[in-house]
C-alpha positions as CSV (number, residue, x, y, z in Angstrom):
1,M,0.0,0.0,0.1
2,E,1.4,3.4,-0.9
3,P,2.0,5.4,2.4
4,I,0.9,9.0,2.7
5,Y,3.2,11.3,4.8
6,I,1.4,14.4,6.0
7,I,3.7,17.0,7.1
8,G,2.2,19.4,9.7
9,A,0.2,18.2,12.7
10,G,-2.2,21.2,12.8
11,A,-5.9,21.5,12.2
12,I,-5.9,20.5,8.6
13,G,-3.1,17.8,8.9
14,K,-4.8,16.0,11.7
15,V,-8.3,15.9,10.2
16,L,-6.9,14.5,7.0
17,A,-5.0,11.9,8.7
18,V,-8.2,10.9,10.4
19,C,-10.2,10.8,7.2
20,L,-7.6,8.8,5.3
21,S,-6.9,6.4,8.0
22,N,-10.7,5.6,8.4
23,H,-10.7,4.7,4.7
24,G,-7.9,2.1,5.0
25,K,-4.9,4.3,3.9
26,K,-1.4,4.0,5.5
27,V,-0.8,7.3,7.0
28,V,2.1,9.0,9.0
29,L,1.6,12.5,10.5
30,L,5.0,14.1,10.7
31,R,5.4,17.3,12.8
32,G,6.9,19.9,10.5
33,S,8.6,22.1,13.1
34,V,10.3,19.3,15.2
35,D,13.3,17.5,13.9
36,Q,13.7,14.9,16.5
37,G,11.3,13.0,18.6
38,E,9.9,9.5,19.5
39,T,7.3,7.8,17.4
40,H,3.9,7.4,19.1
41,R,0.3,6.8,18.4
42,E,-2.4,9.3,19.2
43,K,-6.3,8.8,19.0
44,I,-7.8,12.0,17.3
45,Q,-11.4,12.9,17.2
46,V,-13.2,15.0,14.5
47,A,-16.6,16.4,15.0
48,L,-18.4,16.8,11.6
49,T,-21.2,19.2,10.9
50,S,-23.6,16.3,10.6
51,Q,-23.0,15.6,14.3
52,E,-21.0,12.6,13.3
53,I,-17.7,12.0,15.2
54,I,-15.2,10.1,13.4
55,E,-11.7,9.1,15.1
56,A,-8.7,7.1,14.3
57,E,-5.3,6.1,16.0
58,V,-2.7,7.9,14.0
59,T,1.1,7.4,14.0
60,I,2.8,10.6,14.7
61,D,6.4,11.1,14.0
62,T,9.2,13.6,13.1
63,L,10.8,14.2,9.8
64,G,14.3,13.7,11.3
65,N,13.6,10.0,12.0
66,Y,13.4,9.2,8.3
67,R,16.1,8.8,5.8
68,S,13.7,8.7,2.8
69,L,10.1,9.3,2.2
70,E,8.7,6.8,-0.5
71,G,5.2,7.6,-1.2
72,L,2.9,10.6,-1.4
73,V,4.2,13.6,0.5
74,V,1.3,16.2,1.6
75,L,2.3,19.5,3.1
76,C,-0.1,20.9,5.6
77,N,2.5,23.0,7.5
78,K,2.4,26.8,7.7
79,S,4.0,28.2,4.4
80,Y,6.3,30.5,6.2
81,G,8.4,27.3,7.0
82,N,8.6,26.1,3.3
83,A,12.2,27.2,2.7
84,A,13.6,25.2,5.7
85,L,11.3,22.3,4.8
86,A,12.5,22.2,1.3
87,D,16.1,22.0,2.6
88,A,15.0,19.1,4.8
89,L,13.2,17.2,2.3
90,K,15.5,17.5,-0.9
91,H,17.7,14.5,0.1
92,K,14.7,12.4,1.5
93,I,12.1,12.7,-1.2
94,G,13.6,11.2,-4.3
95,L,11.0,11.0,-7.0
96,A,8.0,11.1,-4.6
97,P,5.3,13.7,-5.5
98,I,4.4,16.6,-3.0
99,V,1.1,18.1,-2.8
100,L,0.8,21.6,-1.0
101,L,-2.3,22.1,1.0
102,Q,-1.5,25.7,1.8
103,N,-3.1,29.1,1.5
104,G,-1.6,32.1,-0.6
105,L,0.4,33.0,-3.7
106,G,3.8,31.6,-4.4
107,V,4.0,29.0,-1.6
108,E,5.4,26.5,-4.0
109,Q,8.5,28.5,-4.9
110,A,10.8,26.7,-2.4
111,F,9.9,23.3,-4.1
112,M,10.3,24.2,-7.9
113,D,13.3,22.0,-8.3
114,F,11.4,19.1,-6.9
115,P,10.4,16.5,-9.7
116,A,6.6,16.6,-9.1
117,V,4.7,19.4,-7.4
118,Y,0.9,19.7,-7.0
119,R,-1.2,22.3,-5.2
120,A,-4.6,21.9,-3.6
121,V,-7.0,24.8,-2.9
122,L,-8.9,23.9,0.2
123,F,-12.6,24.6,0.8
124,V,-12.8,23.5,4.3
125,A,-12.9,25.1,7.8
126,S,-11.1,23.2,10.7
127,Q,-10.7,24.5,14.3
128,P,-9.0,22.5,17.1
129,L,-11.0,22.0,20.2
130,S,-8.2,20.5,22.0
131,D,-4.8,18.8,21.1
132,T,-6.7,15.6,20.1
133,K,-10.3,16.9,19.2
134,L,-11.1,19.1,16.2
135,H,-14.2,20.5,14.5
136,F,-14.4,20.2,10.7
137,K,-16.6,21.5,8.1
138,T,-16.5,21.1,4.2
139,V,-17.7,23.9,2.0
140,A,-16.9,22.2,-1.2
141,V,-14.7,19.6,-2.8
142,S,-11.1,20.8,-2.8
143,P,-9.3,20.8,-6.2
144,I,-5.8,19.6,-6.8
145,G,-3.8,20.8,-9.9
146,R,-0.3,20.3,-11.3
147,I,2.4,23.0,-10.7
148,R,5.5,21.1,-12.0
149,G,6.1,17.7,-13.4
150,G,3.7,14.7,-13.4
151,D,0.9,14.2,-16.0
152,E,-3.0,14.0,-16.0
153,A,-2.9,10.4,-15.0
154,S,-0.6,11.0,-11.9
155,L,-2.9,14.0,-11.1
156,G,-6.0,11.8,-11.1
157,H,-4.3,9.2,-9.1
158,I,-3.3,11.6,-6.4
159,A,-6.8,13.2,-6.3
160,G,-8.2,9.8,-5.8
161,L,-5.8,8.7,-3.2
162,L,-6.6,11.7,-1.0
163,N,-10.4,11.8,-1.6
164,T,-12.7,10.7,1.2
165,P,-16.4,11.4,1.8
166,Q,-15.5,13.6,4.7
167,F,-12.6,15.5,3.0
168,G,-13.3,15.6,-0.7
169,F,-10.6,16.1,-3.4
170,K,-10.9,16.3,-7.3
171,A,-8.5,16.8,-10.1
172,E,-8.4,20.2,-11.6
173,R,-6.6,21.0,-14.8
174,A,-6.6,24.8,-14.7
175,I,-5.6,25.4,-11.1
176,Q,-4.0,28.9,-11.2
177,P,-7.5,30.7,-11.4
178,V,-8.6,28.7,-8.5
179,I,-5.5,29.5,-6.4
180,W,-6.0,33.2,-7.3
181,K,-9.7,33.1,-6.4
182,K,-9.1,31.4,-3.0
183,A,-6.1,33.8,-2.3
184,I,-8.3,36.7,-2.8
185,I,-11.0,35.5,-0.6
186,N,-8.5,34.4,2.1
187,S,-6.9,38.0,1.9
188,V,-10.4,39.3,3.0
189,F,-11.1,36.7,5.7
190,N,-7.6,36.6,7.1
191,S,-7.3,40.3,7.5
192,V,-10.8,41.7,8.4
193,C,-11.7,38.9,10.7
194,P,-8.5,39.1,12.9
195,L,-8.7,42.8,13.0
196,L,-12.3,42.7,14.2
197,D,-11.6,39.6,16.4
198,T,-14.7,37.9,14.8
199,D,-15.7,34.8,13.1
200,N,-16.1,34.0,9.4
201,G,-19.8,34.7,9.3
202,I,-19.4,38.5,9.5
203,F,-19.7,39.0,5.9
204,H,-23.1,37.5,5.4
205,R,-24.4,39.0,8.7
206,N,-23.0,42.6,8.4
207,P,-23.6,44.8,5.4
208,K,-20.7,47.2,6.2
209,A,-18.3,44.2,6.5
210,L,-19.6,42.9,3.2
211,Q,-18.9,46.3,1.6
212,I,-15.4,46.3,2.9
213,A,-14.9,42.9,1.4
214,E,-16.1,43.9,-2.0
215,S,-13.8,46.9,-2.0
216,L,-10.8,44.6,-1.1
217,V,-11.7,41.9,-3.8
218,A,-12.0,44.7,-6.4
219,E,-8.5,45.8,-5.7
220,C,-7.1,42.3,-5.8
221,L,-8.9,41.5,-9.0
222,C,-6.9,44.3,-10.8
223,V,-3.7,42.7,-9.7
224,A,-4.9,39.0,-10.8
225,G,-5.7,40.6,-14.4
226,E,-2.3,42.1,-14.4
227,Q,-0.9,38.5,-13.8
228,G,-3.1,37.1,-16.7
229,V,-5.7,35.7,-14.5
230,N,-9.2,37.0,-15.2
231,L,-12.1,36.6,-12.6
232,T,-15.3,38.5,-12.1
233,L,-16.3,40.4,-8.9
234,A,-19.6,38.6,-8.9
235,E,-18.0,34.9,-8.9
236,V,-15.5,35.9,-6.2
237,M,-18.2,37.6,-4.0
238,D,-20.5,34.7,-4.4
239,S,-17.8,32.2,-3.4
240,L,-17.0,34.5,-0.4
241,L,-20.5,34.6,0.8
242,L,-20.9,31.0,0.5
243,I,-17.8,30.5,2.6
244,S,-19.2,33.0,5.2
245,R,-22.4,31.3,5.4
246,S,-21.0,27.7,5.6
247,S,-18.4,28.6,8.2
248,D,-20.5,30.9,10.4
249,G,-19.1,30.8,13.9
250,Q,-15.7,29.4,12.7
251,F,-12.5,31.3,13.2
252,I,-10.2,31.9,10.4
253,S,-6.6,30.4,10.8
254,T,-5.0,33.8,11.1
255,L,-7.0,34.7,14.0
256,Q,-6.4,31.4,15.6
257,D,-2.6,31.8,15.0
258,I,-2.8,35.3,16.5
259,R,-4.7,34.0,19.6
260,S,-2.0,31.2,20.1
261,H,0.8,33.7,19.6
262,R,2.0,32.0,16.3
263,P,3.3,33.5,13.1
264,T,0.7,34.0,10.4
265,E,0.5,33.4,6.7
266,I,-0.5,36.9,5.8
267,A,2.8,37.5,3.9
268,T,1.5,35.1,1.1
269,L,-2.0,36.8,1.1
270,N,-2.5,40.4,1.4
271,L,1.2,41.5,1.3
272,A,1.8,39.0,-1.5
273,I,-0.9,40.6,-3.8
274,A,0.1,43.9,-2.8
275,G,3.7,43.1,-3.8
276,M,2.6,42.1,-7.4
277,A,0.6,45.3,-8.2
278,A,1.9,47.8,-10.7
279,T,1.6,50.7,-8.2
280,Q,1.3,50.8,-4.5
281,Q,-1.8,52.9,-4.7
282,A,-3.7,50.1,-6.7
283,T,-3.9,48.0,-3.5
284,I,-3.7,50.5,-0.8
285,Q,-6.5,48.9,1.2
286,T,-5.3,45.4,0.8
287,R,-1.8,46.4,1.9
288,L,-2.9,48.4,4.8
289,L,-5.0,45.6,6.3
290,G,-2.3,43.3,5.7
291,E,0.2,45.2,7.5
292,L,-2.1,46.0,10.4
293,T,-2.8,42.2,10.7
294,L,0.9,41.5,10.7
295,L,1.5,44.2,13.2
296,K,-1.3,42.6,15.5
297,S,0.3,39.4,15.3
298,Q,3.8,40.7,16.4
299,L,2.3,42.7,19.4
């Protein structure tokens, strides 16, 4: 059986490990920020929106205990650690494909000399209730696309390998527009929600918040167009509202990180989009909210 190595034992990594384990997959959950440590088994529970609770006993280990990773490697770590992780993986991974389950633009750059790189765009919400219990909600099936190497057959195989009824994946040939669309939406959620210290439902509940969101999306769409990605305001706002309604009461990852005194991924969202703009004035609101979120995380 082809093993699946999930790097990053956070809210997404743990849920994915439980879902895959429950469907007979061989899964190892590797802590991305720890080099050494003892292998152990941990029972993890996931509460689904259907009131169903699924659980599995998952093997948890550290990357330093492995000389090579022969199987599928899935990155669920925070993207600010990608450069260091790429250095640690380059002599261990061989020809194994990697799939990035991370938010933002350019998160794959540290891995562009790896043989096969894929990106998934997640349409889920996961929130830890404790170290071994999480609440998980699926908004839509998450697409996976090729960034480098591989072919359509390998893409279909990887999507099928990761897909489960609780955490769905599908192959997507044109992944860049999806990446941009989600990055724009995340730039709204991951700046406005932390600054207001509120949950994802704010945009469908509050007209002023929705107006701010629409203004930010409009700025970001101009940058996307400059990069050759054409999206409409209506389609992005429809998705934003769907996510807001579907994750009402859930707290976005950046707010969870700030509350836990962890670094955030705002540099790959608002600040990355602003950095690509032709002029600073083109994304003045996007940049300002990104800088305020970064400052809040550092206080």
